[in-house]
N, CA and C atoms as a LAMMPS dump frame, in Angstrom:
ITEM: TIMESTEP
0
ITEM: NUMBER OF ATOMS
435
ITEM: BOX BOUNDS ff ff ff
-5.0000000000000000e+02 5.0000000000000000e+02
-5.0000000000000000e+02 5.0000000000000000e+02
-5.0000000000000000e+02 5.0000000000000000e+02
ITEM: ATOMS id mol type element x y z
1 1 1 N -313.131 241.078 -201.366
2 1 2 C -311.986 240.975 -202.251
3 1 3 C -312.093 239.666 -203.045
4 2 1 N -311.702 239.734 -204.293
5 2 2 C -311.684 238.552 -205.151
6 2 3 C -310.231 238.223 -205.503
7 3 1 N -309.854 236.983 -205.27
8 3 2 C -308.568 236.482 -205.763
9 3 3 C -308.89 235.649 -206.999
10 4 1 N -308.352 236.064 -208.123
11 4 2 C -308.515 235.324 -209.371
12 4 3 C -307.377 234.317 -209.484
13 5 1 N -307.602 233.254 -210.242
14 5 2 C -306.53 232.326 -210.596
15 5 3 C -306.645 232.005 -212.078
16 6 1 N -305.509 231.698 -212.697
17 6 2 C -305.512 231.32 -214.114
18 6 3 C -304.315 230.425 -214.41
19 7 1 N -304.513 229.518 -215.339
20 7 2 C -303.427 228.724 -215.897
21 7 3 C -303.298 229.083 -217.368
22 8 1 N -302.102 228.973 -217.91
23 8 2 C -301.914 229.43 -219.287
24 8 3 C -301.866 228.306 -220.321
25 9 1 N -301.657 227.058 -219.908
26 9 2 C -301.601 226.002 -220.915
27 9 3 C -302.986 225.782 -221.509
28 10 1 N -303.007 225.329 -222.73
29 10 2 C -304.229 225.079 -223.494
30 10 3 C -305.022 226.367 -223.754
31 11 1 N -304.344 227.522 -223.702
32 11 2 C -304.977 228.797 -224.011
33 11 3 C -304.141 229.515 -225.054
34 12 1 N -304.825 230.132 -225.987
35 12 2 C -304.118 231.013 -226.916
36 12 3 C -303.789 232.305 -226.174
37 13 1 N -302.868 233.07 -226.715
38 13 2 C -302.554 234.372 -226.12
39 13 3 C -303.798 235.247 -226.095
40 14 1 N -304.591 235.199 -227.155
41 14 2 C -305.812 236.005 -227.215
42 14 3 C -306.766 235.642 -226.079
43 15 1 N -306.974 234.357 -225.852
44 15 2 C -307.868 233.9 -224.782
45 15 3 C -307.296 234.264 -223.409
46 16 1 N -306.017 234.03 -223.201
47 16 2 C -305.363 234.292 -221.922
48 16 3 C -305.456 235.774 -221.546
49 17 1 N -304.956 236.643 -222.411
50 17 2 C -304.932 238.068 -222.09
51 17 3 C -306.344 238.661 -222.087
52 18 1 N -307.191 238.205 -222.991
53 18 2 C -308.575 238.673 -223.02
54 18 3 C -309.317 238.322 -221.75
55 19 1 N -309.085 237.129 -221.215
56 19 2 C -309.738 236.708 -219.976
57 19 3 C -309.276 237.537 -218.783
58 20 1 N -307.988 237.855 -218.734
59 20 2 C -307.481 238.705 -217.656
60 20 3 C -308.105 240.091 -217.711
61 21 1 N -308.164 240.648 -218.914
62 21 2 C -308.759 241.98 -219.075
63 21 3 C -310.235 241.966 -218.708
64 22 1 N -310.969 240.959 -219.161
65 22 2 C -312.403 240.866 -218.876
66 22 3 C -312.677 240.743 -217.381
67 23 1 N -311.768 240.111 -216.654
68 23 2 C -311.938 239.929 -215.21
69 23 3 C -311.509 241.164 -214.414
70 24 1 N -310.901 242.134 -215.077
71 24 2 C -310.465 243.344 -214.383
72 24 3 C -309.193 243.171 -213.571
73 25 1 N -308.361 242.215 -213.958
74 25 2 C -307.112 241.941 -213.239
75 25 3 C -306.136 243.1 -213.426
76 26 1 N -305.537 243.519 -212.312
77 26 2 C -304.556 244.615 -212.329
78 26 3 C -303.135 244.128 -212.08
79 27 1 N -302.995 242.898 -211.53
80 27 2 C -301.67 242.343 -211.256
81 27 3 C -301.73 240.834 -211.408
82 28 1 N -300.749 240.277 -212.081
83 28 2 C -300.596 238.826 -212.168
84 28 3 C -299.474 238.439 -211.217
85 29 1 N -299.782 237.494 -210.341
86 29 2 C -298.794 236.998 -209.387
87 29 3 C -298.434 235.574 -209.8
88 30 1 N -297.234 235.43 -210.288
89 30 2 C -296.736 234.164 -210.816
90 30 3 C -296.335 233.258 -209.658
91 31 1 N -297.019 232.116 -209.536
92 31 2 C -296.77 231.191 -208.435
93 31 3 C -295.891 230.016 -208.847
94 32 1 N -295.342 230.069 -210.06
95 32 2 C -294.54 228.945 -210.543
96 32 3 C -293.179 228.895 -209.865
97 33 1 N -292.681 227.702 -209.659
98 33 2 C -291.33 227.511 -209.16
99 33 3 C -290.325 227.999 -210.204
100 34 1 N -290.576 227.652 -211.468
101 34 2 C -289.687 228.027 -212.569
102 34 3 C -290.417 228.993 -213.484
103 35 1 N -290.328 230.271 -213.201
104 35 2 C -291.076 231.27 -213.958
105 35 3 C -290.465 231.582 -215.318
106 36 1 N -289.31 231.015 -215.599
107 36 2 C -288.67 231.274 -216.89
108 36 3 C -288.833 230.119 -217.871
109 37 1 N -289.562 229.078 -217.469
110 37 2 C -289.777 227.966 -218.4
111 37 3 C -290.705 228.412 -219.522
112 38 1 N -290.556 227.827 -220.667
113 38 2 C -291.28 228.253 -221.856
114 38 3 C -292.289 227.173 -222.255
115 39 1 N -293.282 226.943 -221.429
116 39 2 C -294.336 225.987 -221.771
117 39 3 C -295.303 226.571 -222.79
118 40 1 N -295.343 227.872 -222.86
119 40 2 C -296.216 228.563 -223.793
120 40 3 C -295.413 229.705 -224.388
121 41 1 N -295.733 230.075 -225.603
122 41 2 C -294.975 231.1 -226.304
123 41 3 C -294.993 232.46 -225.651
124 42 1 N -295.909 232.718 -224.735
125 42 2 C -296.013 234.032 -224.118
126 42 3 C -295.793 234.021 -222.606
127 43 1 N -295.493 232.871 -222.017
128 43 2 C -295.515 232.756 -220.552
129 43 3 C -294.15 232.789 -219.877
130 44 1 N -293.08 232.97 -220.609
131 44 2 C -291.776 233.106 -219.981
132 44 3 C -291.751 234.448 -219.239
133 45 1 N -291.188 234.479 -218.053
134 45 2 C -291.301 235.617 -217.144
135 45 3 C -291.121 236.975 -217.813
136 46 1 N -290.022 237.216 -218.496
137 46 2 C -289.783 238.538 -219.084
138 46 3 C -290.77 238.853 -220.196
139 47 1 N -291.114 237.846 -221.017
140 47 2 C -292.099 238.06 -222.072
141 47 3 C -293.47 238.34 -221.483
142 48 1 N -293.836 237.595 -220.473
143 48 2 C -295.138 237.772 -219.842
144 48 3 C -295.247 239.161 -219.224
145 49 1 N -294.215 239.597 -218.531
146 49 2 C -294.201 240.946 -217.948
147 49 3 C -294.424 241.991 -219.051
148 50 1 N -293.734 241.847 -220.169
149 50 2 C -293.858 242.782 -221.281
150 50 3 C -295.28 242.785 -221.844
151 51 1 N -295.798 241.605 -222.172
152 51 2 C -297.131 241.523 -222.774
153 51 3 C -298.219 242.028 -221.834
154 52 1 N -298.145 241.677 -220.552
155 52 2 C -299.153 242.139 -219.594
156 52 3 C -299.184 243.664 -219.533
157 53 1 N -298.002 244.263 -219.502
158 53 2 C -297.916 245.727 -219.446
159 53 3 C -298.425 246.394 -220.703
160 54 1 N -298.048 245.862 -221.849
161 54 2 C -298.442 246.469 -223.129
162 54 3 C -299.911 246.246 -223.456
163 55 1 N -300.407 245.063 -223.192
164 55 2 C -301.779 244.724 -223.591
165 55 3 C -302.807 245.296 -222.621
166 56 1 N -302.493 245.29 -221.324
167 56 2 C -303.526 245.689 -220.379
168 56 3 C -303.069 246.53 -219.211
169 57 1 N -301.844 247.064 -219.266
170 57 2 C -301.297 247.816 -218.128
171 57 3 C -301.444 247 -216.842
172 58 1 N -301.187 245.697 -216.942
173 58 2 C -301.279 244.78 -215.811
174 58 3 C -299.868 244.564 -215.262
175 59 1 N -299.724 244.731 -213.948
176 59 2 C -298.438 244.5 -213.295
177 59 3 C -298.141 243.001 -213.232
178 60 1 N -296.868 242.686 -213.117
179 60 2 C -296.42 241.297 -212.993
180 60 3 C -295.538 241.184 -211.76
181 61 1 N -295.725 240.113 -211.003
182 61 2 C -294.893 239.838 -209.831
183 61 3 C -294.673 238.335 -209.725
184 62 1 N -293.432 237.919 -209.631
185 62 2 C -293.146 236.517 -209.344
186 62 3 C -293.078 236.389 -207.831
187 63 1 N -293.837 235.429 -207.273
188 63 2 C -293.894 235.275 -205.814
189 63 3 C -293.478 233.865 -205.409
190 64 1 N -292.177 233.669 -205.133
191 64 2 C -291.677 232.352 -204.749
192 64 3 C -292.303 231.789 -203.471
193 65 1 N -292.836 232.635 -202.598
194 65 2 C -293.503 232.137 -201.386
195 65 3 C -294.668 231.215 -201.718
196 66 1 N -295.251 231.375 -202.899
197 66 2 C -296.408 230.577 -203.292
198 66 3 C -296.038 229.369 -204.151
199 67 1 N -294.768 229.232 -204.469
200 67 2 C -294.321 228.112 -205.31
201 67 3 C -294.042 226.881 -204.449
202 68 1 N -294.285 225.7 -204.997
203 68 2 C -293.881 224.489 -204.278
204 68 3 C -292.359 224.368 -204.283
205 69 1 N -291.838 223.532 -203.418
206 69 2 C -290.402 223.274 -203.44
207 69 3 C -290.083 222.345 -204.617
208 70 1 N -288.835 222.323 -205.08
209 70 2 C -288.473 221.385 -206.143
210 70 3 C -288.762 219.939 -205.755
211 71 1 N -288.529 219.587 -204.512
212 71 2 C -288.748 218.213 -204.057
213 71 3 C -290.222 217.815 -204.162
214 72 1 N -291.102 218.66 -203.655
215 72 2 C -292.539 218.351 -203.708
216 72 3 C -293.002 218.234 -205.155
217 73 1 N -292.62 219.197 -205.973
218 73 2 C -293.049 219.197 -207.375
219 73 3 C -292.496 218 -208.138
220 74 1 N -291.216 217.696 -207.954
221 74 2 C -290.605 216.568 -208.659
222 74 3 C -291.235 215.235 -208.261
223 75 1 N -291.492 215.056 -206.978
224 75 2 C -292.104 213.798 -206.535
225 75 3 C -293.497 213.625 -207.143
226 76 1 N -294.243 214.715 -207.245
227 76 2 C -295.58 214.62 -207.839
228 76 3 C -295.491 214.35 -209.347
229 77 1 N -294.618 215.071 -210.039
230 77 2 C -294.485 214.878 -211.49
231 77 3 C -294.026 213.456 -211.829
232 78 1 N -293.194 212.878 -210.983
233 78 2 C -292.693 211.525 -211.218
234 78 3 C -293.619 210.459 -210.659
235 79 1 N -294.795 210.89 -210.161
236 79 2 C -295.819 209.988 -209.62
237 79 3 C -295.324 209.204 -208.403
238 80 1 N -294.369 209.788 -207.687
239 80 2 C -293.908 209.18 -206.441
240 80 3 C -294.883 209.471 -205.3
241 81 1 N -295.693 210.525 -205.477
242 81 2 C -296.739 210.841 -204.515
243 81 3 C -298.034 211.114 -205.279
244 82 1 N -299.152 210.914 -204.616
245 82 2 C -300.465 211.167 -205.215
246 82 3 C -300.797 212.653 -205.118
247 83 1 N -301.889 213.047 -205.797
248 83 2 C -302.344 214.427 -205.677
249 83 3 C -302.646 214.761 -204.214
250 84 1 N -303.298 213.877 -203.504
251 84 2 C -303.633 214.153 -202.102
252 84 3 C -302.38 214.349 -201.255
253 85 1 N -301.343 213.571 -201.514
254 85 2 C -300.086 213.732 -200.789
255 85 3 C -299.404 215.051 -201.175
256 86 1 N -299.476 215.386 -202.457
257 86 2 C -298.927 216.668 -202.926
258 86 3 C -299.651 217.817 -202.224
259 87 1 N -300.976 217.732 -202.201
260 87 2 C -301.795 218.769 -201.57
261 87 3 C -301.404 218.936 -200.092
262 88 1 N -301.289 217.83 -199.375
263 88 2 C -300.902 217.892 -197.964
264 88 3 C -299.517 218.529 -197.796
265 89 1 N -298.565 218.127 -198.629
266 89 2 C -297.203 218.655 -198.529
267 89 3 C -297.159 220.143 -198.858
268 90 1 N -297.897 220.544 -199.892
269 90 2 C -297.912 221.957 -200.282
270 90 3 C -298.58 222.81 -199.195
271 91 1 N -299.707 222.35 -198.658
272 91 2 C -300.381 223.105 -197.607
273 91 3 C -299.509 223.226 -196.359
274 92 1 N -298.796 222.163 -196.019
275 92 2 C -297.865 222.229 -194.893
276 92 3 C -296.769 223.259 -195.168
277 93 1 N -296.277 223.283 -196.391
278 93 2 C -295.232 224.228 -196.785
279 93 3 C -295.703 225.674 -196.623
280 94 1 N -296.889 225.999 -197.147
281 94 2 C -297.324 227.399 -197.059
282 94 3 C -297.739 227.775 -195.625
283 95 1 N -298.149 226.782 -194.837
284 95 2 C -298.386 227.044 -193.407
285 95 3 C -297.058 227.41 -192.732
286 96 1 N -296.027 226.617 -193.014
287 96 2 C -294.706 226.887 -192.437
288 96 3 C -294.155 228.23 -192.901
289 97 1 N -294.425 228.592 -194.135
290 97 2 C -293.966 229.878 -194.672
291 97 3 C -294.798 231.049 -194.128
292 98 1 N -295.95 230.752 -193.568
293 98 2 C -296.857 231.764 -193.02
294 98 3 C -297.182 232.843 -194.061
295 99 1 N -297.614 232.379 -195.221
296 99 2 C -297.86 233.299 -196.328
297 99 3 C -298.927 234.333 -196.01
298 100 1 N -299.879 233.992 -195.129
299 100 2 C -300.951 234.931 -194.804
300 100 3 C -300.432 236.181 -194.111
301 101 1 N -299.262 236.103 -193.477
302 101 2 C -298.672 237.262 -192.822
303 101 3 C -297.59 237.934 -193.648
304 102 1 N -297.09 237.246 -194.653
305 102 2 C -296.021 237.805 -195.488
306 102 3 C -296.56 238.467 -196.749
307 103 1 N -297.765 238.087 -197.139
308 103 2 C -298.442 238.748 -198.255
309 103 3 C -299.557 239.595 -197.661
310 104 1 N -299.884 240.675 -198.329
311 104 2 C -300.958 241.526 -197.81
312 104 3 C -302.19 241.406 -198.7
313 105 1 N -303.361 241.556 -198.098
314 105 2 C -304.573 241.562 -198.925
315 105 3 C -304.513 242.631 -200.018
316 106 1 N -303.864 243.749 -199.746
317 106 2 C -303.741 244.815 -200.752
318 106 3 C -302.969 244.334 -201.986
319 107 1 N -301.974 243.491 -201.776
320 107 2 C -301.2 242.941 -202.894
321 107 3 C -302.07 242.05 -203.773
322 108 1 N -303.023 241.359 -203.152
323 108 2 C -303.871 240.421 -203.885
324 108 3 C -305.151 241.06 -204.417
325 109 1 N -305.42 242.312 -204.036
326 109 2 C -306.62 242.995 -204.534
327 109 3 C -306.519 243.158 -206.051
328 110 1 N -307.535 242.709 -206.765
329 110 2 C -307.571 242.751 -208.236
330 110 3 C -306.412 241.985 -208.869
331 111 1 N -305.907 240.982 -208.136
332 111 2 C -304.769 240.199 -208.624
333 111 3 C -305.228 238.818 -209.075
334 112 1 N -304.336 238.168 -209.806
335 112 2 C -304.613 236.829 -210.327
336 112 3 C -303.39 235.95 -210.094
337 113 1 N -303.595 234.823 -209.413
338 113 2 C -302.523 233.855 -209.208
339 113 3 C -302.354 233.038 -210.482
340 114 1 N -301.146 232.975 -210.987
341 114 2 C -300.831 232.302 -212.245
342 114 3 C -300.03 231.037 -212.017
343 115 1 N -300.392 229.995 -212.748
344 115 2 C -299.583 228.785 -212.843
345 115 3 C -299.805 228.211 -214.239
346 116 1 N -299.166 227.11 -214.517
347 116 2 C -299.261 226.544 -215.862
348 116 3 C -300.479 225.662 -216.069
349 117 1 N -300.958 224.998 -215.044
350 117 2 C -302.059 224.035 -215.198
351 117 3 C -303.287 224.694 -215.814
352 118 1 N -303.882 224.034 -216.789
353 118 2 C -305.039 224.589 -217.479
354 118 3 C -306.227 224.783 -216.549
355 119 1 N -306.466 223.826 -215.673
356 119 2 C -307.594 223.872 -214.743
357 119 3 C -307.073 223.952 -213.307
358 120 1 N -307.847 224.529 -212.398
359 120 2 C -307.363 224.705 -211.024
360 120 3 C -307.471 223.464 -210.14
361 121 1 N -308.154 222.434 -210.583
362 121 2 C -308.467 221.288 -209.73
363 121 3 C -307.225 220.651 -209.111
364 122 1 N -306.209 220.424 -209.922
365 122 2 C -304.969 219.827 -209.435
366 122 3 C -303.815 220.802 -209.629
367 123 1 N -303.964 221.975 -209.039
368 123 2 C -302.922 222.996 -209.151
369 123 3 C -302.754 223.701 -207.818
370 124 1 N -301.519 224.036 -207.502
371 124 2 C -301.245 224.685 -206.224
372 124 3 C -301.79 226.104 -206.148
373 125 1 N -302.075 226.749 -207.292
374 125 2 C -302.635 228.108 -207.216
375 125 3 C -303.997 228.092 -206.531
376 126 1 N -304.779 227.047 -206.775
377 126 2 C -306.076 226.914 -206.098
378 126 3 C -305.873 226.732 -204.604
379 127 1 N -304.917 225.887 -204.239
380 127 2 C -304.646 225.639 -202.825
381 127 3 C -304.2 226.92 -202.119
382 128 1 N -303.346 227.696 -202.769
383 128 2 C -302.886 228.958 -202.18
384 128 3 C -304.047 229.931 -202.01
385 129 1 N -304.887 230.045 -203.029
386 129 2 C -306.04 230.954 -202.95
387 129 3 C -306.984 230.535 -201.829
388 130 1 N -307.258 229.238 -201.722
389 130 2 C -308.152 228.751 -200.671
390 130 3 C -307.545 228.957 -199.281
391 131 1 N -306.254 228.752 -199.167
392 131 2 C -305.569 228.972 -197.891
393 131 3 C -305.697 230.432 -197.467
394 132 1 N -305.45 231.355 -198.39
395 132 2 C -305.562 232.779 -198.068
396 132 3 C -307.006 233.149 -197.743
397 133 1 N -307.949 232.597 -198.476
398 133 2 C -309.364 232.843 -198.182
399 133 3 C -309.696 232.419 -196.753
400 134 1 N -309.137 231.311 -196.327
401 134 2 C -309.415 230.797 -194.989
402 134 3 C -308.726 231.601 -193.877
403 135 1 N -307.719 232.4 -194.232
404 135 2 C -306.983 233.174 -193.234
405 135 3 C -307.294 234.668 -193.257
406 136 1 N -307.853 235.151 -194.344
407 136 2 C -308.218 236.562 -194.45
408 136 3 C -309.737 236.673 -194.458
409 137 1 N -310.247 237.864 -194.27
410 137 2 C -311.694 238.068 -194.259
411 137 3 C -312.195 238.498 -195.631
412 138 1 N -313.421 238.117 -195.911
413 138 2 C -314.143 238.593 -197.1
414 138 3 C -313.39 238.33 -198.404
415 139 1 N -312.913 237.123 -198.581
416 139 2 C -312.2 236.751 -199.801
417 139 3 C -313.052 235.77 -200.599
418 140 1 N -313.203 236.08 -201.865
419 140 2 C -313.846 235.168 -202.801
420 140 3 C -312.788 234.728 -203.816
421 141 1 N -312.999 233.559 -204.401
422 141 2 C -312.056 233.043 -205.401
423 141 3 C -312.782 232.909 -206.731
424 142 1 N -312.124 233.388 -207.778
425 142 2 C -312.659 233.257 -209.134
426 142 3 C -311.597 232.608 -210.007
427 143 1 N -311.884 231.398 -210.466
428 143 2 C -310.958 230.7 -211.351
429 143 3 C -311.297 231.072 -212.794
430 144 1 N -310.381 231.737 -213.443
431 144 2 C -310.563 232.129 -214.836
432 144 3 C -310.222 230.929 -215.704
433 145 1 N -311.177 230.504 -216.523
434 145 2 C -310.933 229.328 -217.393
435 145 3 C -310.93 229.723 -218.853
């Protein structure tokens, strides 16, 4: 099984949707805490659901289990904690949430974890994908750039 990840900032709509289609994504799983924020002209939850369905018959699901808490995210954005501290706090959070038992591999089959960060290096979608890979069998991760 492949878990894809993608961020939408610094991408045109053409690049974003084209990359999802090229990767064979069937479902986008939104991992953002605030899925209705408008950082990009096409990424607000209802608009994204519409475009994914119309452009590629791709399902959309917002999954709060994969989102950081407001406290963790705010402390990182305000530079009150480092990336390493954010990573530790987020991993502890998803361990406590036991996401590996609440999400099914079938839900993630041909799916793509979405967040706003352009690259996966400092983004919780990468951490979530790696965590699931470590708890499920035969999982590969593909970061769509």
